[in-house]
C-alpha positions in Angstrom: 70.5 28.9 -46.8 67.7 29.4 -49.3 67.5 25.7 -50.0 67.4 25.0 -46.2 64.5 27.4 -45.8 62.7 25.8 -48.8 63.1 22.3 -47.2 61.8 23.6 -43.8 58.7 25.1 -45.4 58.1 21.9 -47.3 58.3 19.9 -44.1 56.0 22.3 -42.3 53.6 22.2 -45.2 53.5 18.4 -45.0 52.9 18.5 -41.3 50.0 21.0 -41.9 48.5 18.8 -44.6 48.7 15.7 -42.3 47.1 17.7 -39.5 44.4 18.9 -41.7 43.6 15.4 -42.8 43.7 14.2 -39.2 41.3 17.1 -38.2 39.0 16.1 -41.2 39.0 12.6 -40.0 38.3 13.4 -36.4 35.5 15.7 -37.3 34.1 13.1 -39.7 34.3 10.5 -36.9 32.8 12.9 -34.4 30.0 13.7 -36.8 29.2 10.0 -37.3 29.2 9.4 -33.5 27.0 12.4 -33.0 24.7 10.9 -35.6 24.6 7.6 -33.9 21.3 7.5 -31.9 22.3 4.6 -29.7 25.4 6.3 -28.6 23.4 9.6 -27.9 21.1 7.6 -25.8 23.8 6.0 -23.8 25.4 9.4 -23.3 22.1 10.8 -22.0 21.4 7.9 -19.8 25.0 8.2 -18.3 24.6 11.9 -17.7 21.2 11.4 -16.0 22.6 8.6 -13.7 25.5 10.9 -12.8 23.1 13.7 -11.8 23.9 15.9 -14.8 20.3 16.2 -15.7 20.6 19.4 -17.8 23.3 17.8 -19.9 21.1 14.7 -20.3 18.2 17.0 -21.6 20.6 18.5 -24.2 21.6 15.1 -25.5 18.1 14.0 -25.6 17.2 17.0 -27.6 19.8 16.0 -30.1 18.5 12.5 -30.1 15.0 13.8 -31.0 16.5 14.9 -34.4 18.2 11.5 -35.1 15.1 9.2 -34.6 11.5 9.0 -33.7 11.3 8.4 -29.9 11.5 4.8 -28.8 9.9 3.6 -25.5 13.3 3.6 -23.9 13.7 7.2 -25.1 10.3 8.2 -23.6 11.1 6.5 -20.3 14.4 8.4 -20.0 12.8 11.6 -21.2 10.2 11.2 -18.5 12.9 10.7 -15.8 14.7 13.7 -17.0 11.6 15.9 -17.0 10.8 14.7 -13.4 14.4 15.6 -12.5 14.0 19.0 -13.9 10.7 19.6 -11.9 8.5 19.1 -14.9 5.8 16.5 -13.6 3.3 16.9 -16.5 5.7 16.3 -19.3 7.1 13.4 -17.4 3.7 11.8 -17.0 2.9 12.4 -20.7 6.1 10.7 -21.8 5.4 7.6 -19.6 1.8 7.5 -20.6 2.8 7.4 -24.3 4.6 4.1 -23.9 2.0 1.5 -25.1 0.7 -1.3 -22.8 2.3 -4.1 -25.1 5.8 -2.6 -24.7 8.0 -4.5 -22.2 8.9 -1.2 -20.6 5.2 -0.3 -19.9 5.1 -1.8 -16.5 8.1 0.2 -15.3 6.7 3.3 -16.9 3.5 2.9 -14.9 5.4 2.4 -11.7 7.3 5.6 -12.4 4.2 7.4 -13.1 2.6 6.1 -9.8 5.6 7.1 -7.8 5.6 10.6 -9.3 1.8 11.0 -8.6 2.2 9.9 -5.0 5.0 12.4 -4.5 2.5 15.1 -5.5 -0.1 13.9 -3.1 -2.3 12.3 -5.8 -3.2 8.8 -4.5 -5.9 8.1 -7.1 -3.8 8.3 -10.2 -1.0 6.6 -8.2 -3.2 3.8 -7.4 -4.4 3.4 -11.0 -0.8 3.3 -12.3 0.4 0.7 -9.8 -2.7 -1.4 -10.6 -2.0 -1.0 -14.3 1.6 -2.2 -13.8 0.3 -5.2 -12.0 -2.1 -6.0 -14.9 0.7 -5.8 -17.4 3.2 -7.7 -15.3 1.2 -10.0 -12.8 4.3 -11.2 -10.9 5.6 -7.7 -10.2 6.2 -6.9 -6.5 7.3 -3.2 -6.6 3.8 -1.8 -7.5 2.2 -4.1 -4.9 4.6 -2.7 -2.3 3.7 0.8 -3.4 0.0 0.0 -3.0 0.6 -1.3 0.6 1.7 2.3 1.6 -1.5 3.8 0.1 -3.9 1.2 1.5 -2.2 1.4 4.9 -2.3 5.2 5.2 -5.8 5.3 4.0 -7.0 2.5 6.4 -8.3 0.2 3.5 -7.9 -3.0 5.5 -9.5 -5.3 2.9 -7.3 -4.0 0.1 -4.2 -4.1 2.3 -4.9 -7.8 3.2 -5.4 -8.6 -0.5 -2.2 -7.0 -1.7 -0.1 -8.4 1.1 -1.6 -11.8 0.5 -0.5 -11.5 -3.2 3.0 -10.4 -2.1 3.0 -13.5 0.2 2.2 -15.8 -2.7 5.0 -14.3 -4.8 7.6 -14.3 -2.0 8.3 -14.5 1.7 7.5 -11.3 3.3 10.2 -9.5 5.3 9.7 -9.3 9.2 8.9 -5.6 9.1 6.0 -6.1 6.6 4.5 -9.0 8.4 4.7 -7.2 11.7 3.1 -4.1 10.2 0.3 -6.3 8.8 -0.5 -7.7 12.1 -0.2 -4.3 13.8 -2.9 -2.9 11.7 -5.6 -4.7 13.9 -3.6 -5.1 17.0 -2.4 -1.7 18.0 -4.1 1.6 18.6 -3.4 3.9 15.7 -1.4 7.0 16.6 -2.3 9.4 13.8 0.4 11.9 14.3 2.8 10.2 11.9 0.3 9.9 9.1 -1.4 13.3 9.6 0.9 15.4 7.3 0.6 12.9 4.4 -3.2 12.7 4.7 -3.5 16.5 4.7 -1.3 16.7 1.7 -3.4 14.2 -0.1 -6.7 16.0 0.6 -5.2 19.3 -0.3 -3.9 18.0 -3.7 -7.1 16.2 -4.5 -10.2 17.3 -2.7 -12.1 14.4 -4.4 -9.8 11.8 -2.7 -12.5 10.1 -0.7 -10.3 7.5 1.1 -7.7 10.0 2.2 -10.4 12.3 3.4 -12.0 9.6 5.5 -8.7 8.7 7.0 -7.9 12.3 7.7 -11.3 12.8 9.5 -10.5 9.7 11.6 -7.1 11.1 12.5 -8.4 14.5 13.5 -11.2 12.9 15.6 -8.6 10.7 17.4 -6.5 13.9 18.0 -9.5 15.4 19.7 -10.0 18.0 17.0 -13.7 17.4 16.4 -14.4 20.8 14.7 -11.7 20.3 12.1 -12.9 16.7 11.6 -16.4 17.8 11.0 -15.3 20.5 8.5 -13.1 17.9 6.7 -16.1 15.4 6.6 -18.6 18.0 5.3 -17.9 17.6 1.5 -18.7 13.8 1.7 -22.3 12.8 0.8 -24.9 12.0 3.4 -25.4 8.7 1.6 -21.8 7.7 2.0 -21.9 4.9 4.7 -18.3 5.3 5.8 -18.8 9.1 6.2 -21.9 8.2 8.2 -19.8 6.0 10.6 -17.6 9.0 11.2 -20.5 11.4 11.7 -22.0 8.9 14.3 -18.6 8.7 16.1 -18.4 12.6 16.2 -21.9 12.8 17.6 -21.0 10.1 20.3 -18.0 12.1 21.1 -20.1 15.1 21.7 -22.4 13.1 23.9 -25.2 13.7 21.4 -26.7 10.2 21.4 -30.0 11.4 19.9 -28.1 12.6 16.8 -26.0 9.3 16.6 -29.2 7.3 16.9 -30.8 9.3 14.0 -27.7 8.8 11.9 -27.7 5.1 12.5 -31.3 4.7 11.8 -30.8 6.3 8.4 -27.8 4.2 7.3 -27.9 0.9 5.4 -28.8 -2.1 7.6 -26.1 -4.4 6.3 -23.1 -2.1 6.6 -20.7 -3.7 9.1 -19.2 -0.5 10.6 -22.7 0.9 11.3 -23.9 -2.6 12.6 -21.1 -2.6 15.1 -21.9 0.9 16.3 -25.6 0.0 16.6 -24.6 -3.1 18.6 -22.5 -1.0 21.0 -25.2 1.6 21.5 -27.8 -1.3 22.0 -25.6 -2.7 24.8 -25.4 0.7 26.2 -29.2 0.9 26.2 -29.5 -2.6 27.7 -31.2 -4.0 24.5 -29.3 -7.2 24.3 -31.4 -8.8 21.6 -30.8 -5.9 19.2 -27.1 -5.9 20.2 -26.8 -9.5 19.4 -28.6 -9.0 16.0 -26.3 -6.1 15.0 -23.1 -7.9 16.1 -24.1 -10.9 13.9 -24.3 -8.5 11.0 -20.9 -7.3 11.6 -19.4 -10.7 12.0 -21.1 -11.9 8.8 -18.9 -9.3 7.0 -15.7 -10.0 9.1 -15.7 -13.2 11.2 -12.4 -11.9 12.8 -13.8 -8.6 14.1 -12.8 -8.6 17.8 -15.1 -5.9 18.9 -18.1 -7.7 17.3 -17.0 -11.1 18.9 -16.8 -9.4 22.3 -20.0 -7.6 21.9 -21.9 -10.6 20.7 -20.6 -12.7 23.6 -21.6 -9.9 26.0 -25.1 -9.7 24.6 -25.6 -13.5 24.6 -24.6 -13.5 28.3 -27.0 -10.8 29.0 -29.7 -12.9 27.4 -29.0 -15.9 29.7 -27.2 -18.0 27.1 -23.8 -18.5 28.7 -22.8 -21.6 26.8 -23.3 -19.9 23.5 -21.6 -16.7 24.8 -18.6 -18.5 26.0 -17.3 -19.4 22.6 -17.4 -15.9 21.4 -15.8 -14.4 24.4 -13.0 -17.0 24.1 -12.6 -16.0 20.5 -12.2 -12.4 21.6 -9.6 -13.5 24.2 -7.7 -15.3 21.5 -7.4 -11.9 19.8 -6.2 -10.3 22.9 -3.4 -12.9 23.2 -1.9 -11.4 20.1 -1.3 -7.9 21.8 1.7 -8.9 24.0 3.2 -10.9 21.2 3.0 -7.9 18.8 4.3 -5.7 21.5 7.4 -7.9 21.9 7.8 -8.2 18.1 8.1 -4.4 17.9 11.2 -4.5 20.0 14.7 -5.2 18.7 15.0 -8.1 21.0 11.7 -9.6 19.8 12.6 -9.2 16.1 15.5 -11.5 16.7 13.7 -14.0 18.9 13.7 -17.2 16.8 10.5 -18.5 18.4 8.4 -15.4 18.0 7.4 -15.8 14.3 5.9 -19.3 15.0 4.1 -18.1 18.1 2.6 -15.2 16.1 1.8 -17.5 13.3 -0.1 -19.9 15.7 -1.8 -16.9 17.3 -3.0 -15.6 14.0 -4.1 -19.0 12.9 -6.1 -19.4 16.2 -8.3 -16.4 15.2 -8.7 -17.1 11.6 -6.3 -14.7 10.1 -4.9 -17.3 7.8 -2.8 -15.3 5.5 -0.9 -13.5 8.3 -0.4 -16.8 10.0 1.2 -18.2 6.8 3.3 -15.2 6.5 4.6 -15.6 10.0 5.1 -19.3 9.7 7.0 -18.9 6.4 9.4 -16.6 8.4 9.6 -19.1 11.1 10.7 -22.0 8.9 12.9 -19.8 6.8 14.9 -18.8 9.9 14.8 -22.3 11.5 14.4 -25.0 8.8 14.3 -27.6 11.6 11.1 -26.1 13.1 8.9 -29.1 12.5 6.0 -27.8 14.4 5.9 -24.7 12.4 6.4 -26.6 9.2 3.4 -28.9 10.0 1.1 -26.0 10.7 2.2 -24.1 7.7 1.4 -27.2 5.6 -2.1 -27.5 7.0 -2.7 -23.9 6.3 -1.5 -23.9 2.8 -3.2 -27.3 2.0 -6.5 -27.0 3.8 -8.8 -30.1 4.0 -11.7 -30.1 1.4 -14.3 -29.5 4.2 -12.6 -27.5 6.9 -14.4 -27.4 10.2 -12.4 -24.6 11.8 -14.4 -21.5 12.5 -13.6 -18.2 14.2 -16.7 -18.5 16.5 -18.9 -21.4 17.8 -21.2 -22.3 15.0 -20.1 -19.2 13.1 -19.1 -18.9 9.5 -15.6 -20.1 8.3 -13.3 -17.1 8.0 -12.5 -16.2 4.5 -8.9 -16.5 3.4 -8.1 -13.0 3.8 -10.0 -12.6 7.2 -12.1 -9.7 5.8 -15.1 -9.1 3.5 -15.2 -6.6 0.8 -16.2 -3.7 2.9 -13.9 -1.1 4.5 -13.6 -2.1 8.1 -13.3 0.7 10.6 -10.7 0.5 13.2 -11.3 0.3 17.0 -13.0 3.5 18.2 
């Protein structure tokens, strides 16, 4: 019996020794794994992607003790900080990634997206523009800028960015339709109002959002709120002056509107268009024609100015000259029913509609939009020879093109707009 007990103890002792050795090995392996920074990073990344943000933070805290932060570490640390509701640390992590690093463009996009979610359009725009400078072929930051420029009614910038996207890729139907709608529909501000209010509340110095908010409130027949929102902007701000004139006109105070127009810069297209409209109202056709020519010099595709100049020339007894401008305005009007149809489900799937829209945009000098529509047309129907011919002509213009947007008027710039902010129909 004693010998049996001794044998059993020896066997148990051997088992315990082996178990101890295994435990030591396991702990040693685990310690090595815990000391592996790459493995720690992958664990943190997996936890974050699975929605276990707090766990990702704990792993990243351990990773900080294993190595100095890499750009990949900072990118993930910023994402985790954002997920935990810590925007400032997130922005700091992404800002610490140097421009020369391959991850810098993505970090700038993340920073821009976080800024816009907080209502801060100015740092958002700066970050998206930085991403484009670092990676010129990037489409994501440009698509983010489309939202900012659209909601702020910055038509020239919107045209430029959509034109850049067009050069990088074929724009999808909703993008091209929205592009054309920015000039061919009456803006309903209800959808944009909450975002604009958020932007101005988050950053009272956000001039573009403030101007768009004023326009929204004015269109919603809330003139007192519009005037209060406009008040912080300088009297020297020409776009703010346009809004002040429109508010005065809305009150029927034409003496105030005349005084405001008289004090503004003579070459501002928005003010010139309003001066032309008031001159027509006062039966001063000569002054109206002069002002509408100023507006058209900045934007040869301005439908209101084309109609106004044609009307003024007709009143001056120059019907032949007037006819061309009035016909140009009617070519703009021909877009309205096409845009209205495109906005329906049936229209979106009409194979002929993109070519029709492209031809209509080309006829009024909006070349980039025309190209966008025609690219859609030939993508949907590679056998569309007419669309292909027109697209080729637009993308390979003659050295000395003779097409103009008005009789004897200046050739439309490629974007269809000049550098100024263009006010929408009032």
